[in-house]
Every structure is written in structure tokens, then in C-alpha cells.
C-alpha positions in Angstrom: 111.2 55.3 117.5 114.0 54.1 118.9 117.1 55.2 121.0 120.0 53.4 120.9 123.4 54.0 123.8 126.6 52.5 123.1 129.6 50.9 125.3 131.6 54.1 124.9 131.9 56.3 128.6 129.6 53.1 130.3 131.7 50.1 129.1 133.4 50.1 132.7 130.2 50.8 135.1 128.3 47.9 132.6 131.1 45.3 133.1 131.5 45.7 136.4 127.8 46.1 137.9 125.5 45.4 134.6 124.9 49.5 134.9 123.6 49.5 130.8 123.1 47.1 128.2 125.7 47.6 125.6 122.7 48.4 123.3 119.3 49.5 124.0 116.3 49.7 122.0 113.4 52.0 123.8 110.0 50.9 122.5 107.0 52.8 123.2 103.2 51.2 123.6 100.9 53.6 121.5 97.8 51.9 122.2 95.7 53.3 124.9 93.3 51.0 126.9 90.3 52.4 127.7 89.0 53.4 130.8 85.7 53.4 131.9 84.5 55.1 134.8 85.3 51.9 137.3 88.6 51.6 136.2 90.0 53.4 139.2 89.2 50.1 140.9 90.8 47.5 139.0 94.4 46.7 139.4 96.8 48.1 137.0 98.1 45.2 135.8 95.2 45.2 133.2 96.5 47.9 131.8 99.3 48.1 129.2 102.6 49.1 130.3 103.8 52.5 129.0 107.8 52.2 129.1 109.4 48.9 128.3 113.0 48.3 127.3 115.0 45.4 124.9 118.8 45.1 125.4 121.1 43.1 122.5 124.6 42.8 123.4 125.4 44.5 119.8 128.0 47.3 118.8 127.1 51.3 119.1 125.1 52.3 115.9 123.5 55.1 116.9 122.9 57.7 114.4 121.8 61.5 114.5 118.2 62.5 113.8 119.5 63.9 110.2 121.1 60.5 109.9 124.5 62.0 109.5 127.8 60.3 111.6 127.1 58.4 114.6 127.2 60.0 117.9 130.0 57.8 119.5 132.3 58.7 116.1 132.0 62.5 116.0 135.1 64.6 117.0 135.2 66.0 120.1 137.5 69.0 120.5 140.5 69.0 122.8 139.3 69.8 126.6 135.8 69.0 126.2 133.8 66.4 128.3 131.9 64.3 125.3 128.8 63.7 127.8 126.8 60.4 126.9 123.9 61.3 128.2 121.9 61.0 131.5 122.6 57.6 133.0 120.4 57.7 136.2 118.5 59.9 138.1 118.5 59.5 142.3 115.3 59.7 143.9 114.9 59.6 147.8 112.1 57.6 149.4 110.6 57.2 153.0 109.5 53.2 152.1 111.7 51.3 149.5 108.6 48.5 149.5 105.6 52.0 149.0 107.8 53.2 146.0 108.3 49.5 144.3 105.3 49.6 144.3 104.1 52.6 142.9 107.1 52.3 140.2 106.3 48.7 139.1 102.5 48.0 139.6 101.3 51.7 138.5 104.2 52.5 135.9 105.1 49.3 135.0 108.5 50.2 135.1 111.2 46.4 135.4 113.9 46.1 138.2 117.2 45.8 137.3 118.4 42.6 138.7 122.1 43.7 137.5 122.7 46.7 140.0 123.0 44.8 143.4 122.2 47.4 146.2 124.0 45.2 149.2 126.9 47.8 148.9 125.6 50.5 150.0 124.9 51.7 153.5 121.4 52.2 153.0 117.9 50.3 151.3 117.5 51.2 147.5 116.5 50.1 143.9 117.5 50.4 140.2 114.5 50.9 138.1 114.7 50.8 134.2 112.9 53.4 132.4 113.5 53.6 128.8 117.4 53.0 128.5 118.5 55.0 131.6 117.2 54.1 135.3 115.6 55.5 138.0 117.7 55.3 141.8 115.2 54.9 144.5 117.2 55.7 147.9 115.8 54.8 151.2 117.0 57.5 152.9 115.8 61.2 154.7 114.6 63.9 152.5 115.5 67.2 153.7 112.7 69.0 151.8 109.1 69.6 152.9 106.6 67.5 151.3 103.9 69.8 152.2 103.2 73.3 150.4 104.9 72.0 147.2 103.3 73.3 144.1 99.7 71.3 142.7 101.7 71.8 138.9 104.6 69.7 139.0 106.2 71.7 136.6 106.5 74.5 139.0 108.5 72.7 141.2 112.1 70.4 140.5 111.2 67.8 138.4 112.8 65.1 135.5 111.3 64.8 131.9 111.2 61.6 130.1 109.8 60.8 126.7 107.0 59.0 125.2 105.8 58.3 122.1 101.8 58.9 123.2 101.4 60.2 126.8 98.0 58.7 126.1 98.7 55.2 128.1 100.3 56.6 130.9 97.7 58.7 131.3 94.9 55.7 131.2 97.7 53.9 134.2 97.4 57.1 136.3 93.7 57.2 136.6 93.6 53.5 136.9 96.1 53.8 139.5 94.0 57.2 141.2 97.2 59.2 141.0 96.4 62.8 140.6 98.0 64.8 137.6 98.3 68.1 136.0 98.9 68.9 132.2 101.3 70.9 130.7 100.4 74.9 131.0 101.9 75.4 127.0 99.5 72.9 125.6 102.0 70.3 125.1 100.7 66.6 125.1 102.4 65.9 128.3 101.7 65.5 132.3 103.0 65.9 135.7 102.4 64.0 138.7 104.2 62.9 141.7 105.1 59.9 143.6 104.6 59.0 147.2 107.2 60.9 148.2 106.3 63.7 146.5 109.0 64.2 143.6 107.6 65.0 140.3 107.9 63.3 137.1 106.9 64.8 133.7 106.3 63.0 130.8 106.0 64.4 127.4 104.8 63.0 123.7 107.8 64.0 121.5 109.9 62.5 118.9 113.1 61.7 118.7 115.5 64.1 120.1 118.8 62.1 120.4 
């Protein structure tokens, strides 16, 4: 499965701050490693990564699922806003190092070195999750961390698609991260980061 994002709309941001590559190819790892009863004590580094991003400086070439005209070439009616997609999700964290350990070591995400953070009045980091990003911000969280729903589908969350959810489940179990499955029976899991931010990862085909 390949998702391609174009320069239109993000060109200025990418040029100034390296926010998004000109073209991103999203690859999913579908081979699930075996997990035995002792895997929870093993390092998560032995488990295959779930998300990987490969960037190339090529022209925009995304097409519709049914092979129609490239998305960037579609005409937008006058007065309508042509949204490019979700650029990033901002998440509050209490301890940046602890959050980075979770997202990098447990989930296997990579930090974006082209998004400097020194100009902001708080600590933070940018992480690639497919062709989009997560912006971790070390700021006070106004929401309570206790009495949150056990199932993340009943709480605020964002969803990321993968070709195969099993490698993620293996990583969560290896890292001792609690998760719940979709109540609708879909191949999807919900879990929380150290600051109780909820993520959903669902198995699905291309949707762009």
C-alpha cells in the first residue's frame, strides 16, 4: 500500500521547516513476529517496526482509489477550501523523554530532525507516523488522567491505518502496554500513551 502526498498546500512549510517531504511513500510491515510468554520482558527493539516512512523528492502523483484524476489536479469549486489532509496531531505530555521512549521504542516511530523546536517556548518533538506527524508538547494538561474510559473508543482519540494490525499488537504486548479491541469487531486496537492520550490503529485498505 502506498500513500503519496503532494507539495501543494504544504510547500511553504516544507521549504522553511522541513515539515513534510515532497513525496512520501508509506510502507507497512505485515509480518508479525512471534511472541512467547516471556516476550514482555524482552526489549521492544527485537520486534519489527509497525510504521515506516520513505521520502523522495519527486513530483506529486497521487491518484484516486479508482484510478481517476490526480487529487491535486481536481478542480475545486469557487469558495470551497481544498483540504490536503491531516498534517499533524498535537499531544500534550508531562515528561518529553518518557513520551519519546514510548513512541520511539514501543511504537518504532522516528523523530523528524527537520522540524526544529527551539523557537517555541516549551519543550517538544516531532515524530513521523506514516506521512503525517505527531507533535509532542511538554505542557500542562487541563484534562484529568483518572476516570478515563477503559476502552479508548469512548474517549477522544485519533486513528491511524495500517495494512496489518498484528505487528502492532506484538509490540504492545512486548512493551506491556494495555489495549482493547474494537467493539464492532473490526481489526482495530485502542491504547494509551504515558499521558493517557488515546490512539486507535485500524487495519484497512487505502482510503485516499
